[in-house]
C-alpha positions in Angstrom: -0.1 -0.1 0.0 1.4 3.3 -1.1 1.3 6.1 1.4 1.6 9.8 1.4 3.3 9.8 4.7 6.5 8.3 3.6 9.8 9.8 4.6 13.2 9.5 3.2 14.7 9.7 6.6 13.4 7.6 9.6 11.8 9.2 12.4 14.1 8.9 15.6 12.6 8.8 19.0 15.2 9.2 21.9 13.9 8.2 25.2 15.7 8.9 28.5 14.4 6.9 31.6 14.9 7.7 35.1 13.9 5.6 38.2 13.2 7.2 41.5 14.7 4.6 43.6 13.2 6.1 46.8 9.7 5.8 45.9 10.0 3.2 42.9 8.6 5.6 40.3 9.7 5.7 36.6 9.8 8.8 34.5 10.7 9.2 31.0 11.5 12.3 28.5 11.8 12.1 24.8 13.4 14.0 22.0 12.0 13.4 18.6 13.6 14.1 15.3 11.7 14.3 12.2 13.8 15.2 9.1 15.5 18.5 9.2 12.9 20.2 11.4 13.8 21.2 15.0 13.5 18.2 17.4 10.2 17.9 19.5 10.9 17.9 23.2 8.7 15.9 25.6 9.8 17.0 29.2 10.0 14.5 32.0 6.6 12.6 32.6 5.5 9.6 34.7 5.3 6.2 32.9 7.0 3.0 32.6 7.3 0.1 29.8 6.5 1.4 26.4 4.7 4.5 27.7 7.6 6.8 26.4 7.1 5.4 22.8 3.3 5.5 22.9 3.4 9.2 24.0 5.9 10.0 21.3 3.6 8.5 18.6 0.6 10.5 20.0 2.5 13.6 19.9 3.6 12.9 16.2 0.1 12.2 15.3 -1.1 15.5 17.0 1.5 17.5 15.1 0.5 15.9 11.8 3.8 13.9 11.2 1.8 10.6 11.4 -1.4 9.7 10.0 -4.2 9.4 12.7 -4.5 5.4 12.1 -0.8 4.9 12.9 -1.3 4.5 16.6 1.1 1.5 16.9 4.5 0.6 15.6 3.1 -2.2 13.5 0.7 0.2 11.8 3.4 2.8 11.3 5.7 0.1 9.5 2.7 -0.9 7.4 2.5 2.8 6.2 6.1 2.4 4.9 7.4 4.8 7.8 10.7 3.9 9.5 10.5 4.7 13.2 13.7 4.3 15.3 13.5 4.3 18.9 16.4 4.5 21.4 15.9 4.2 25.1 18.6 5.1 27.6 18.5 4.9 31.4 19.9 8.2 32.9 20.2 10.2 36.0 17.4 12.8 36.6 19.6 15.8 35.8 20.2 14.2 32.3 16.5 14.1 31.3 15.4 16.2 28.4 14.1 19.7 29.3 12.2 22.3 27.3 
């Protein structure tokens, strides 16, 4: 299936994960690169597991970089869009900020 949402360059989602060992909560922040445009920054937010990737996809849909039916990574691949996700555990001070 041919898609108008095809990019020559992949969409890169960089996630930074911080775990608060005192209370056991997990937080993430994202920096999203789409082509040559300025990166989108998602400041620190509560979430664990794949929540960081899910929130990044929702932001990309809201900003018009992804079609509305591309709500999962499988649907994104079916559209012919390459999405690269890199996740790194960091200290709190290394989280992405606005």
